[in-house]
C-alpha positions as a printed NumPy array, in Angstrom:
array([[ -3.595, -16.608,   8.688],
       [ -3.965, -14.769,   5.401],
       [ -7.225, -14.669,   3.545],
       [ -7.498, -16.098,   0.072],
       [ -9.346, -13.051,  -1.268],
       [ -7.977, -11.401,  -4.371],
       [ -8.345,  -7.849,  -3.078],
       [ -5.317,  -5.693,  -3.775],
       [ -2.838,  -5.514,  -0.924],
       [ -1.649,  -2.253,   0.604],
       [  1.919,  -2.589,   1.897],
       [  3.375,   0.181,   4.086],
       [  7.024,   0.389,   5.096],
       [  7.194,   1.289,   8.786],
       [ 10.86 ,   0.804,   9.657],
       [ 14.109,   2.121,   8.225],
       [ 17.27 ,   0.441,   6.982],
       [ 18.896,  -0.308,  10.328],
       [ 18.587,  -4.06 ,   9.78 ],
       [ 20.813,  -3.877,   6.674],
       [ 20.131,  -7.504,   5.76 ],
       [ 21.091,  -7.533,   2.052],
       [ 18.337, -10.007,   1.114],
       [ 15.654,  -7.902,   2.78 ],
       [ 17.135,  -4.753,   1.241],
       [ 16.9  ,  -6.285,  -2.266],
       [ 13.333,  -7.371,  -1.559],
       [ 12.402,  -3.818,  -0.539],
       [ 13.975,  -2.49 ,  -3.758],
       [ 11.93 ,  -5.021,  -5.767],
       [  8.776,  -3.879,  -3.988],
       [  9.786,  -0.222,  -4.568],
       [  9.467,   0.519,  -0.849],
       [ 12.918,   1.962,  -0.263],
       [ 12.083,   4.619,   2.363],
       [ 10.122,   4.75 ,   5.582],
       [  6.371,   5.532,   5.339],
       [  6.11 ,   4.668,   1.66 ],
       [  3.091,   2.602,   0.659],
       [  2.293,   0.582,  -2.418],
       [ -0.642,  -1.276,  -3.894],
       [  0.231,  -4.833,  -4.889],
       [ -1.629,  -7.662,  -6.58 ],
       [ -2.555, -10.477,  -4.211],
       [ -0.21 , -13.065,  -5.761],
       [  1.938, -15.76 ,  -4.144],
       [  5.161, -14.053,  -5.259],
       [  4.175, -10.691,  -3.746],
       [  3.046, -12.39 ,  -0.524],
       [  6.366, -14.252,  -0.37 ],
       [  8.329, -11.015,  -0.755],
       [  6.222,  -9.352,   1.946],
       [  6.742, -12.297,   4.3  ],
       [ 10.504, -12.109,   3.791],
       [ 10.42 ,  -8.376,   4.627],
       [  7.966,  -8.677,   7.533],
       [ 10.46 ,  -7.016,   9.902],
       [ 10.022,  -3.72 ,   8.009],
       [  6.48 ,  -3.632,   6.567],
       [  2.823,  -4.003,   7.466],
       [  0.309,  -5.189,   4.876],
       [ -3.285,  -6.254,   4.407],
       [ -6.277,  -6.109,   2.099],
       [ -7.3  ,  -2.555,   1.254],
       [-10.937,  -1.432,   1.422],
       [-12.536,   0.564,  -1.43 ],
       [-13.199,   3.534,   0.9  ],
       [ -9.567,   3.819,   1.938],
       [ -8.257,   3.228,  -1.585],
       [-10.387,   6.117,  -2.883],
       [ -8.983,   8.441,  -0.215],
       [ -5.402,   7.31 ,  -0.871],
       [ -5.732,   7.924,  -4.616],
       [ -7.344,  11.321,  -4.067],
       [ -5.025,  12.651,  -1.354],
       [ -1.709,  10.834,  -1.894],
       [ -1.803,   9.737,  -5.534],
       [  0.691,  11.404,  -7.856],
       [  0.979,  11.383, -11.61 ],
       [  4.07 ,  11.659, -13.764],
       [  4.765,  15.351, -14.344],
       [  1.965,  16.668, -12.104],
       [  1.146,  17.151,  -8.437],
       [ -1.762,  14.962,  -7.439],
       [ -4.313,  13.147,  -9.546],
       [ -6.935,  15.117, -11.442],
       [-10.041,  14.606, -13.567],
       [ -7.842,  13.871, -16.565],
       [ -6.493,  10.784, -14.796],
       [-10.04 ,   9.617, -14.043],
       [-11.106,  10.227, -17.675],
       [ -8.202,   8.097, -18.93 ],
       [ -9.616,   5.219, -16.913],
       [-13.256,   5.978, -17.767],
       [-14.354,   6.738, -14.207],
       [-16.224,   9.712, -12.783],
       [-14.822,   9.752,  -9.227],
       [-12.024,   8.314,  -7.11 ],
       [-14.579,   6.216,  -5.205],
       [-15.786,   4.619,  -8.459],
       [-12.194,   3.925,  -9.463],
       [-11.384,   2.399,  -6.058],
       [-14.45 ,   0.115,  -6.197],
       [-13.463,  -1.031,  -9.701],
       [ -9.889,  -1.785,  -8.58 ],
       [-11.009,  -3.768,  -5.512],
       [-13.634,  -5.639,  -7.559],
       [-10.987,  -6.548, -10.132],
       [-12.599,  -4.635, -13.01 ],
       [ -9.602,  -2.282, -13.275],
       [ -6.129,  -3.744, -12.825],
       [ -3.24 ,  -2.114, -11.019],
       [ -1.313,  -2.228, -14.31 ],
       [ -3.946,   0.015, -15.905],
       [ -3.401,   2.566, -13.126],
       [  0.34 ,   2.494, -13.781],
       [ -0.142,   2.854, -17.545],
       [ -2.353,   5.889, -16.887],
       [  0.62 ,   7.507, -15.117],
       [  0.134,   6.708, -11.414],
       [  3.453,   7.085,  -9.585],
       [  4.681,   4.308,  -7.345],
       [  4.913,   4.429,  -4.33 ],
       [  2.561,   6.629,  -2.322],
       [  4.245,   8.945,   0.174],
       [  2.534,   8.739,   3.564],
       [  2.984,  10.713,   6.792],
       [  3.817,   9.065,  10.104],
       [  0.518,   8.024,  11.731],
       [ -1.439,  10.746,  13.498],
       [ -1.566,   9.899,  17.184],
       [  1.537,   7.733,  16.851],
       [  1.82 ,   3.988,  16.66 ],
       [ -0.537,   2.187,  19.004],
       [  1.73 ,  -0.822,  19.467],
       [  5.386,  -1.808,  19.241],
       [  7.267,  -1.334,  15.959],
       [  9.513,  -4.253,  16.85 ],
       [  6.847,  -6.95 ,  16.971],
       [  4.502,  -8.667,  14.572],
       [  0.831,  -7.726,  14.554],
       [ -0.017, -11.241,  15.765],
       [  2.333, -10.695,  18.729],
       [  0.996,  -7.298,  19.837],
       [  2.955,  -5.106,  17.422],
       [  2.468,  -3.208,  14.168],
       [  4.475,  -5.241,  11.616],
       [  3.549,  -8.08 ,   9.282],
       [  0.17 ,  -9.205,   8.004],
       [ -2.71 ,  -7.201,   9.474],
       [ -5.667,  -8.151,   7.288],
       [ -8.339,  -5.457,   7.204],
       [ -6.667,  -3.667,  10.149],
       [ -4.223,  -2.093,   7.656],
       [ -7.061,   0.29 ,   6.75 ],
       [ -7.14 ,   1.918,  10.2  ],
       [ -3.357,   2.411,  10.185],
       [ -3.281,   3.807,   6.641],
       [ -6.206,   6.143,   7.361],
       [ -4.102,   7.815,  10.073],
       [ -1.123,   8.096,   7.687],
       [ -2.839,   9.722,   4.683]])
């Protein structure tokens, strides 16, 4: 089902609060995905995967590619007190471009905590997907829908939402 790779996970909230299950609502608050179309980078840990599985009726997640992560940081990344990320953010982390930073994060050379300490705001604010959803928002990805674990397919969805 889920790969054992340690790539960071990109989780995207696709559905709203209509379910109103208090346990799922608390899980979404813990993940800091409280509104529709918010996305967040998470470490690939058993506790994060457990929270995502418990909230699988609202979110889609999978391993993020370095190409997509670079685009997300460049176009949707925000810093405390500023609009967007700039060269100053990259200098804080000792990188020359967003692509270099994304490759370092996926390779595990730069941790997600370092990004947060440098001022990266959580979560990312995405648009609804261009061209709409290709499948049902009420079903799991394994059952012909959009929700739940998607593996590398999360990259194609997120690319349309940037």
